[in-house]
DRENDO-1510 file (C-alpha; in Angstrom, 1 decimal, always signed):
<recs>
REC; n; res; u; v; w
REC; 1; MET; -44.2; -19.7; -91.4 .
REC; 2; LYS; -42.8; -22.6; -89.4 .
REC; 3; LYS; -44.8; -25.8; -89.2 .
REC; 4; LYS; -45.7; -27.0; -85.7 .
REC; 5; ASN; -43.8; -30.2; -84.8 .
REC; 6; LYS; -46.2; -33.1; -84.5 .
REC; 7; PRO; -46.3; -34.7; -81.1 .
REC; 8; SER; -44.5; -38.0; -80.7 .
REC; 9; PHE; -46.3; -41.3; -80.4 .
REC; 10; PHE; -45.4; -41.3; -76.7 .
REC; 11; LYS; -46.9; -37.8; -76.1 .
REC; 12; LYS; -50.0; -38.9; -77.9 .
REC; 13; LEU; -50.3; -42.0; -75.8 .
REC; 14; VAL; -49.8; -40.0; -72.6 .
REC; 15; SER; -52.3; -37.4; -73.7 .
REC; 16; THR; -54.9; -40.1; -74.5 .
REC; 17; VAL; -54.4; -41.8; -71.1 .
REC; 18; HIS; -54.6; -38.5; -69.3 .
REC; 19; LEU; -57.8; -37.5; -71.1 .
REC; 20; TRP; -59.8; -40.7; -70.9 .
REC; 21; VAL; -58.8; -41.8; -67.4 .
REC; 22; GLY; -59.7; -38.3; -66.3 .
REC; 23; LEU; -63.1; -38.4; -68.0 .
REC; 24; VAL; -63.9; -41.8; -66.5 .
REC; 25; VAL; -62.9; -41.1; -62.8 .
REC; 26; GLY; -63.3; -37.3; -62.9 .
REC; 27; LEU; -66.7; -37.0; -61.4 .
REC; 28; VAL; -66.0; -39.5; -58.6 .
REC; 29; PHE; -62.8; -37.7; -57.8 .
REC; 30; VAL; -64.6; -34.3; -57.6 .
REC; 31; LEU; -67.1; -35.8; -55.1 .
REC; 32; VAL; -64.5; -37.6; -53.0 .
REC; 33; ALA; -62.2; -34.6; -53.0 .
REC; 34; ALA; -65.0; -32.1; -52.1 .
REC; 35; SER; -66.1; -34.3; -49.2 .
REC; 36; GLY; -62.4; -34.5; -48.1 .
REC; 37; ALA; -62.0; -30.8; -48.2 .
REC; 38; VAL; -64.9; -30.5; -45.6 .
REC; 39; LEU; -63.4; -33.3; -43.5 .
REC; 40; SER; -60.1; -31.4; -43.3 .
REC; 41; PHE; -61.7; -29.2; -40.6 .
REC; 42; GLU; -63.9; -31.8; -38.9 .
REC; 43; ASP; -62.2; -31.2; -35.5 .
REC; 44; GLU; -62.7; -27.5; -35.7 .
REC; 45; LEU; -66.2; -27.4; -37.3 .
REC; 46; GLU; -68.0; -30.2; -35.4 .
REC; 47; PRO; -68.0; -28.4; -32.0 .
REC; 48; VAL; -69.4; -25.4; -33.7 .
REC; 49; ILE; -72.2; -27.3; -35.5 .
REC; 50; TYR; -73.0; -29.4; -32.4 .
REC; 51; PRO; -72.2; -27.2; -29.4 .
REC; 52; GLU; -74.7; -28.9; -27.1 .
REC; 53; PHE; -73.1; -32.3; -27.8 .
REC; 54; TYR; -69.6; -31.0; -27.0 .
REC; 55; PHE; -70.1; -28.4; -24.2 .
REC; 56; ALA; -72.0; -28.4; -20.9 .
REC; 57; LYS; -74.8; -25.9; -20.5 .
REC; 58; ASP; -74.2; -25.4; -16.8 .
REC; 59; GLY; -71.8; -26.5; -14.1 .
REC; 60; SER; -68.7; -25.8; -16.2 .
REC; 61; ASN; -67.1; -23.7; -13.5 .
REC; 62; THR; -66.8; -26.5; -11.0 .
REC; 63; ASN; -64.2; -29.2; -10.7 .
REC; 64; ALA; -66.6; -31.7; -9.2 .
REC; 65; LEU; -66.8; -34.2; -12.1 .
REC; 66; LEU; -69.2; -37.1; -11.5 .
REC; 67; PRO; -67.9; -40.7; -11.6 .
REC; 68; ILE; -67.4; -41.9; -15.1 .
REC; 69; LYS; -69.5; -45.0; -14.4 .
REC; 70; ASN; -72.5; -42.7; -13.5 .
REC; 71; LEU; -72.2; -40.9; -16.8 .
REC; 72; LEU; -72.0; -44.2; -18.7 .
REC; 73; GLU; -75.3; -45.3; -17.0 .
REC; 74; SER; -76.9; -42.0; -18.1 .
REC; 75; ALA; -75.7; -42.6; -21.7 .
REC; 76; LYS; -77.1; -46.1; -21.7 .
REC; 77; GLN; -80.6; -44.8; -21.2 .
REC; 78; HIS; -80.4; -43.0; -24.6 .
REC; 79; SER; -78.5; -45.7; -26.5 .
REC; 80; GLU; -81.6; -47.4; -27.8 .
REC; 81; ASP; -80.5; -50.7; -26.4 .
REC; 82; LYS; -77.2; -50.6; -28.3 .
REC; 83; LYS; -74.0; -51.3; -26.6 .
REC; 84; ILE; -71.8; -48.3; -25.7 .
REC; 85; ALA; -68.5; -49.1; -27.5 .
REC; 86; ARG; -66.4; -46.0; -26.8 .
REC; 87; ILE; -66.0; -43.2; -24.3 .
REC; 88; VAL; -64.3; -40.0; -25.6 .
REC; 89; LEU; -62.7; -37.7; -23.1 .
REC; 90; THR; -62.1; -34.5; -25.0 .
REC; 91; LYS; -59.3; -32.0; -24.3 .
REC; 92; ASP; -62.0; -29.6; -23.1 .
REC; 93; LEU; -63.2; -31.9; -20.3 .
REC; 94; GLY; -62.7; -30.0; -17.0 .
REC; 95; LYS; -63.0; -26.7; -18.9 .
REC; 96; GLY; -66.7; -27.0; -19.9 .
REC; 97; GLY; -66.6; -30.0; -22.1 .
REC; 98; ASN; -68.9; -33.0; -22.1 .
REC; 99; VAL; -68.0; -36.6; -21.9 .
REC; 100; LEU; -68.9; -38.3; -25.2 .
REC; 101; PHE; -70.2; -41.8; -25.7 .
REC; 102; VAL; -70.4; -43.7; -29.0 .
REC; 103; THR; -72.6; -46.8; -29.5 .
REC; 104; ALA; -71.5; -50.0; -31.4 .
REC; 105; GLY; -72.2; -50.6; -35.0 .
REC; 106; SER; -71.0; -49.5; -38.4 .
REC; 107; ARG; -70.3; -45.8; -39.1 .
REC; 108; LEU; -73.9; -44.9; -40.0 .
REC; 109; GLU; -75.4; -47.1; -37.3 .
REC; 110; ARG; -73.8; -45.4; -34.4 .
REC; 111; SER; -75.4; -42.9; -32.0 .
REC; 112; PHE; -73.4; -40.2; -30.3 .
REC; 113; ILE; -74.3; -39.1; -26.8 .
REC; 114; GLY; -73.0; -36.1; -25.0 .
REC; 115; VAL; -73.3; -36.2; -21.2 .
REC; 116; ASN; -72.7; -33.3; -18.8 .
REC; 117; PRO; -70.0; -34.5; -16.4 .
REC; 118; TYR; -71.1; -32.1; -13.7 .
REC; 119; ASN; -74.8; -33.1; -13.3 .
REC; 120; GLY; -74.9; -36.4; -15.3 .
REC; 121; LYS; -77.7; -35.2; -17.6 .
REC; 122; VAL; -77.7; -36.3; -21.3 .
REC; 123; GLN; -77.4; -33.0; -23.1 .
REC; 124; ASN; -77.5; -34.1; -26.7 .
REC; 125; VAL; -78.0; -37.3; -28.8 .
REC; 126; ILE; -77.0; -37.5; -32.4 .
REC; 127; LYS; -78.9; -40.4; -33.9 .
REC; 128; PRO; -77.5; -42.8; -36.5 .
REC; 129; GLY; -76.9; -41.2; -39.8 .
REC; 130; ARG; -77.5; -37.7; -38.5 .
REC; 131; ASN; -74.0; -36.7; -37.8 .
REC; 132; LEU; -72.8; -34.6; -40.8 .
REC; 133; PHE; -69.2; -35.6; -40.6 .
REC; 134; THR; -69.9; -39.3; -40.0 .
REC; 135; TRP; -72.1; -39.3; -43.1 .
REC; 136; MET; -69.4; -37.3; -45.0 .
REC; 137; GLU; -66.7; -39.7; -44.0 .
REC; 138; GLU; -68.8; -42.7; -45.1 .
REC; 139; PHE; -69.3; -40.9; -48.5 .
REC; 140; HIS; -65.6; -40.0; -48.8 .
REC; 141; ARG; -64.4; -43.5; -48.1 .
REC; 142; LYS; -67.2; -45.7; -49.5 .
REC; 143; LEU; -69.6; -43.4; -51.5 .
REC; 144; ILE; -72.2; -44.8; -49.1 .
REC; 145; MET; -72.1; -48.0; -51.2 .
REC; 146; GLY; -70.3; -50.4; -48.7 .
REC; 147; LYS; -67.6; -52.6; -50.0 .
REC; 148; ILE; -68.3; -51.7; -53.7 .
REC; 149; GLY; -67.9; -48.0; -52.9 .
REC; 150; LYS; -64.7; -48.7; -51.0 .
REC; 151; THR; -63.3; -50.5; -54.1 .
REC; 152; ILE; -64.4; -47.7; -56.4 .
REC; 153; THR; -62.6; -45.0; -54.3 .
REC; 154; GLY; -59.5; -47.2; -54.2 .
REC; 155; ILE; -59.5; -47.6; -58.0 .
REC; 156; CYS; -60.1; -43.8; -58.2 .
REC; 157; CYS; -57.0; -43.1; -56.1 .
REC; 158; ILE; -54.9; -45.3; -58.3 .
REC; 159; ALA; -56.3; -43.8; -61.5 .
REC; 160; TYR; -55.7; -40.3; -60.2 .
REC; 161; ILE; -52.1; -41.1; -59.5 .
REC; 162; LEU; -51.8; -42.1; -63.2 .
REC; 163; ILE; -53.6; -38.8; -64.1 .
REC; 164; ILE; -51.1; -36.8; -62.0 .
REC; 165; LEU; -48.0; -38.5; -63.5 .
REC; 166; THR; -49.3; -38.1; -67.1 .
REC; 167; GLY; -50.2; -34.5; -66.4 .
REC; 168; ILE; -46.7; -33.8; -65.2 .
REC; 169; ILE; -45.3; -35.3; -68.5 .
REC; 170; LEU; -47.7; -33.2; -70.6 .
REC; 171; TRP; -46.9; -30.1; -68.6 .
REC; 172; TRP; -43.1; -30.5; -68.8 .
REC; 173; PRO; -41.7; -27.5; -70.7 .
REC; 174; LYS; -39.1; -27.7; -73.5 .
REC; 175; ASN; -37.3; -24.5; -72.6 .
REC; 176; LYS; -37.1; -21.7; -70.0 .
REC; 177; ASN; -39.6; -19.4; -71.9 .
REC; 178; ILE; -42.3; -22.1; -71.8 .
REC; 179; LEU; -41.4; -22.8; -68.2 .
REC; 180; LYS; -42.3; -19.2; -67.3 .
REC; 181; GLN; -45.6; -19.5; -69.0 .
REC; 182; ARG; -46.5; -22.7; -67.3 .
REC; 183; THR; -45.7; -21.6; -63.7 .
REC; 184; LYS; -47.9; -18.5; -63.6 .
REC; 185; ILE; -51.4; -17.5; -64.5 .
REC; 186; LYS; -52.0; -14.8; -67.0 .
REC; 187; TRP; -54.8; -13.0; -65.3 .
REC; 188; ASP; -55.6; -10.6; -68.2 .
REC; 189; ALA; -55.9; -13.4; -70.8 .
REC; 190; SER; -59.1; -14.7; -72.4 .
REC; 191; ALA; -61.5; -17.0; -70.5 .
REC; 192; LYS; -60.2; -19.9; -72.6 .
REC; 193; ARG; -56.5; -19.2; -71.7 .
REC; 194; LEU; -57.4; -18.6; -68.0 .
REC; 195; ASN; -59.1; -22.0; -67.9 .
REC; 196; TRP; -56.0; -23.6; -69.4 .
REC; 197; ASP; -53.8; -21.8; -66.9 .
REC; 198; PHE; -55.9; -22.8; -63.9 .
REC; 199; HIS; -55.7; -26.4; -65.1 .
REC; 200; ALA; -51.9; -26.5; -66.0 .
REC; 201; VAL; -50.5; -24.1; -63.3 .
REC; 202; GLY; -52.9; -25.2; -60.6 .
REC; 203; GLY; -52.3; -28.8; -61.4 .
REC; 204; ILE; -48.5; -28.6; -61.3 .
REC; 205; TYR; -48.4; -26.7; -57.9 .
REC; 206; SER; -50.9; -29.1; -56.3 .
REC; 207; ALA; -49.5; -32.3; -57.8 .
REC; 208; PRO; -47.1; -33.2; -54.9 .
REC; 209; LEU; -49.8; -33.0; -52.2 .
REC; 210; LEU; -52.5; -34.5; -54.3 .
REC; 211; MET; -50.2; -37.4; -55.0 .
REC; 212; LEU; -49.6; -37.8; -51.2 .
REC; 213; MET; -53.3; -37.7; -50.5 .
REC; 214; CYS; -53.9; -40.4; -53.1 .
REC; 215; LEU; -51.1; -42.7; -51.9 .
REC; 216; THR; -52.2; -42.4; -48.3 .
REC; 217; GLY; -55.8; -42.8; -49.2 .
REC; 218; ILE; -55.1; -46.2; -50.9 .
REC; 219; THR; -54.1; -47.6; -47.5 .
REC; 220; TRP; -57.8; -47.6; -46.5 .
REC; 221; SER; -58.9; -49.5; -49.5 .
REC; 222; TYR; -56.0; -52.0; -49.7 .
REC; 223; PRO; -54.0; -53.4; -46.8 .
REC; 224; ILE; -50.6; -52.1; -47.9 .
REC; 225; PHE; -49.3; -51.7; -44.4 .
REC; 226; LYS; -50.5; -54.5; -42.1 .
REC; 227; SER; -50.7; -53.7; -38.4 .
REC; 228; ASP; -49.5; -56.1; -35.8 .
REC; 229; ASP; -51.3; -59.4; -35.4 .
REC; 230; ASP; -54.9; -59.4; -34.1 .
REC; 231; ILE; -55.0; -58.4; -30.5 .
REC; 232; LYS; -56.0; -61.4; -28.3 .
REC; 233; PHE; -55.4; -61.7; -24.6 .
REC; 234; ASN; -57.8; -64.5; -23.7 .
REC; 235; THR; -58.8; -62.8; -20.4 .
REC; 236; ASN; -62.3; -64.2; -20.7 .
REC; 237; SER; -63.5; -61.0; -19.0 .
REC; 238; HIS; -66.1; -58.9; -20.8 .
REC; 239; LYS; -67.2; -56.5; -18.0 .
REC; 240; ILE; -65.3; -53.6; -16.4 .
REC; 241; SER; -64.9; -53.9; -12.6 .
REC; 242; ALA; -65.0; -51.0; -10.1 .
REC; 243; GLN; -61.3; -51.3; -9.8 .
REC; 244; THR; -60.8; -50.7; -13.5 .
REC; 245; TYR; -63.2; -47.8; -13.5 .
REC; 246; GLU; -61.1; -46.3; -10.7 .
REC; 247; MET; -57.9; -46.8; -12.6 .
REC; 248; LEU; -59.4; -45.1; -15.7 .
REC; 249; SER; -60.6; -42.2; -13.6 .
REC; 250; GLN; -57.3; -41.6; -11.9 .
REC; 251; GLU; -55.1; -42.2; -15.0 .
REC; 252; TYR; -57.2; -40.5; -17.7 .
REC; 253; TYR; -60.6; -39.0; -16.6 .
REC; 254; LEU; -59.4; -36.7; -13.8 .
REC; 255; LYS; -56.2; -35.7; -15.4 .
REC; 256; ALA; -55.7; -32.7; -17.7 .
REC; 257; ARG; -55.0; -33.6; -21.4 .
REC; 258; ASN; -53.8; -31.9; -24.5 .
REC; 259; GLU; -55.7; -34.1; -26.9 .
REC; 260; ASN; -58.7; -36.4; -26.9 .
REC; 261; VAL; -58.6; -39.8; -25.1 .
REC; 262; THR; -60.7; -42.6; -26.5 .
REC; 263; ILE; -61.6; -45.5; -24.2 .
REC; 264; GLY; -62.7; -48.7; -26.0 .
REC; 265; LEU; -65.0; -50.8; -23.8 .
REC; 266; PRO; -65.1; -54.7; -23.8 .
REC; 267; ASP; -68.0; -56.6; -25.4 .
REC; 268; LYS; -68.9; -60.2; -26.1 .
REC; 269; LYS; -66.0; -60.7; -28.5 .
REC; 270; LYS; -63.6; -58.2; -26.9 .
REC; 271; ASP; -62.0; -59.1; -23.6 .
REC; 272; TYR; -59.9; -56.0; -22.9 .
REC; 273; VAL; -60.1; -52.2; -22.5 .
REC; 274; ASN; -58.1; -50.2; -24.9 .
REC; 275; VAL; -57.1; -46.5; -24.5 .
REC; 276; SER; -56.0; -44.5; -27.5 .
REC; 277; ILE; -54.2; -41.1; -27.2 .
REC; 278; GLY; -52.9; -39.9; -30.5 .
REC; 279; LYS; -50.6; -42.6; -31.9 .
REC; 280; ASP; -50.4; -44.4; -28.5 .
REC; 281; ASP; -52.5; -47.3; -27.5 .
REC; 282; PHE; -52.7; -49.1; -24.1 .
REC; 283; TYR; -54.6; -52.4; -23.3 .
REC; 284; TYR; -55.9; -53.2; -19.9 .
REC; 285; HIS; -57.6; -56.2; -18.2 .
REC; 286; PRO; -61.3; -55.3; -17.7 .
REC; 287; GLU; -61.4; -56.8; -14.1 .
REC; 288; THR; -57.9; -56.4; -12.6 .
REC; 289; SER; -57.0; -53.2; -14.5 .
REC; 290; ALA; -53.6; -54.7; -15.2 .
REC; 291; LEU; -51.7; -53.3; -18.2 .
REC; 292; LEU; -51.8; -56.1; -20.8 .
REC; 293; ARG; -49.9; -54.4; -23.5 .
REC; 294; ASP; -48.1; -51.0; -24.0 .
REC; 295; ALA; -48.6; -50.3; -27.7 .
REC; 296; SER; -47.3; -46.7; -27.5 .
REC; 297; TYR; -45.8; -45.4; -30.8 .
REC; 298; GLU; -42.2; -46.1; -29.8 .
REC; 299; LYS; -42.9; -49.7; -28.9 .
REC; 300; ILE; -44.9; -50.9; -32.0 .
REC; 301; SER; -43.5; -52.3; -35.2 .
REC; 302; ILE; -42.2; -50.0; -38.0 .
REC; 303; ASN; -45.0; -51.3; -40.2 .
REC; 304; SER; -47.6; -50.1; -37.6 .
REC; 305; GLN; -45.7; -46.8; -37.1 .
REC; 306; ILE; -45.9; -46.1; -40.8 .
REC; 307; LYS; -49.6; -47.0; -40.8 .
REC; 308; SER; -50.2; -44.6; -37.9 .
REC; 309; TRP; -49.0; -41.7; -40.0 .
REC; 310; MET; -51.3; -42.4; -43.0 .
REC; 311; LYS; -54.4; -40.5; -41.7 .
REC; 312; PRO; -52.4; -37.4; -40.4 .
REC; 313; LEU; -50.6; -37.3; -43.7 .
REC; 314; HIS; -53.8; -37.8; -45.7 .
REC; 315; THR; -55.7; -35.0; -43.8 .
REC; 316; GLY; -52.8; -32.6; -43.2 .
REC; 317; SER; -53.2; -32.8; -39.5 .
REC; 318; ALA; -49.6; -34.0; -39.3 .
REC; 319; PHE; -48.6; -30.4; -40.1 .
REC; 320; GLY; -50.9; -28.6; -37.7 .
REC; 321; PHE; -53.6; -26.1; -38.5 .
REC; 322; ILE; -51.6; -24.4; -41.2 .
REC; 323; GLY; -51.0; -27.8; -42.9 .
REC; 324; LYS; -54.8; -28.5; -42.8 .
REC; 325; LEU; -55.4; -25.1; -44.4 .
REC; 326; ILE; -52.9; -25.8; -47.2 .
REC; 327; TYR; -54.5; -29.2; -47.7 .
REC; 328; PHE; -57.9; -27.6; -47.9 .
REC; 329; LEU; -56.8; -25.1; -50.6 .
REC; 330; VAL; -55.0; -27.8; -52.6 .
REC; 331; THR; -58.0; -30.1; -52.4 .
REC; 332; LEU; -60.2; -27.3; -53.8 .
REC; 333; ILE; -57.7; -27.0; -56.7 .
REC; 334; GLY; -58.0; -30.8; -57.1 .
REC; 335; VAL; -61.8; -30.5; -57.3 .
REC; 336; SER; -61.4; -27.9; -60.1 .
REC; 337; LEU; -58.9; -29.9; -62.2 .
REC; 338; PRO; -61.5; -32.4; -63.7 .
REC; 339; ILE; -63.8; -29.5; -64.4 .
REC; 340; THR; -61.2; -27.3; -66.1 .
REC; 341; GLY; -59.8; -30.4; -67.9 .
REC; 342; PHE; -63.3; -31.3; -69.2 .
REC; 343; THR; -63.7; -27.7; -70.4 .
REC; 344; ILE; -60.4; -27.8; -72.4 .
REC; 345; TRP; -61.4; -31.2; -74.0 .
REC; 346; PHE; -65.0; -30.0; -74.8 .
REC; 347; GLY; -63.6; -26.8; -76.3 .
REC; 348; LYS; -61.2; -28.7; -78.6 .
REC; 349; LYS; -63.9; -31.2; -79.6 .
REC; 350; LYS; -66.3; -28.3; -80.5 .
REC; 351; LYS; -63.6; -26.6; -82.5 .
REC; 352; LYS; -62.8; -29.8; -84.5 .
REC; 353; LYS; -66.5; -30.4; -85.3 .
REC; 354; PRO; -67.1; -29.7; -89.0 .
REC; 355; ASN; -69.4; -26.9; -90.0 .
REC; 356; THR; -72.0; -28.9; -91.9 .
REC; 357; TYR; -74.1; -25.7; -92.7 .
REC; 358; LYS; -71.2; -24.1; -94.7 .
REC; 359; LYS; -70.6; -27.3; -96.6 .
REC; 360; ALA; -74.2; -27.6; -97.5 .
REC; 361; ILE; -74.4; -24.2; -99.2 .
REC; 362; ALA; -70.9; -24.4; -100.8 .
</recs>
C-alpha cells in the first residue's frame, strides 16, 4: 500500500492561512454577502415593496404634470423641517410614476417622499431608517457601525481576496483525473463528500466574480481611485431661481427618459445644482441656469471614469439583468463557502479528537 505524500511546507502554510483567515472573517463575510445578494435587485424590488412611493394612485393617464416647484413645496410639508437634498425623476415619470424627494442627512437620517405629479399630493413618506434597502446598504457597507464598520468591511474584502487566492492554490489539481473530480459535484456521494464538493467546486467557479466584487468593494472603504478635485464654483448662490426651475423642467422633467435623473439641490455649503444621469453629471448655476461644467463620462478624467464603473461592476448592473442574476447566484455561493468550509474543518477536528473512553478501559 502506497504511503500518501506529505504536503509541503508551502501547502501547509497556505492551508493554515486559508483556514484561520476564513474562520476570523467568515461570519462577517456571510452577513455582508447576504445583504449584497438582496441589494443586487434593489431597483427591481423596491417599487414592488413600496408601490405607493413609486407610482401615482390616480391621474396617471394624463400628460398634465404639475410644475416641479409645486411638487417640491408639497414635499417640504412632510420633510420634518429637513432640507430637501435631491429630486429623483424616475424613468416611469409620465407613465404613472411619482416624483421622488430625498431629504439631507446621512443614509439612515434621510426621509423619502413620493409626490403625485398630477395632483401634487404627497402619496407616501418613508421615514428615516424605515427603508429596507437603505438600511440594508448601510449594513452592507458599514455594518451599521459608522467608520468602524466601514473599516471592518474593508479589511474583510482584503482578507477574502487572500482566502480566494489560497483556495485556488489548495484546489489546483496535480493531474487530469483530479481535475475532473474538482470541477463537478458528485451528487450521489455521502453528505460529507457533497459538502466538500460544494465548497471546492462552488468555490472555484465563483472565484473570479467574488474576486471582482471584493476588489470593487474595497474602493468604498479606501480611496484607491480619486475623483476629480472637489467641485467649487464660488457662485455664492444657494437658492434656485424661477429661470433655473424652468430650465430643469424643459431639459429633464418634461422629457421622456430611459433611466432615472437625479437633481441635487443647492444648500448653505453647496452653490450649484447638479444633475446625474447614469455616469454623466452636469453642474448648473442656481440663479442663471448657466451650465458651469459638463462632467459627462467622455469628458471626465480616466481616474474618474474607472471609479464610475466600480458600482456597476460590484453589483452586476454593468451586465444588465442577466448579469445581476448571475451575481446573485454567485453571491449565494459566496455565502455558503464559509459555512461549508467550517463544516469541513469541524469534521476533521472531530475526527482527530482522541477517544478517551476507549483509552480508559484499555
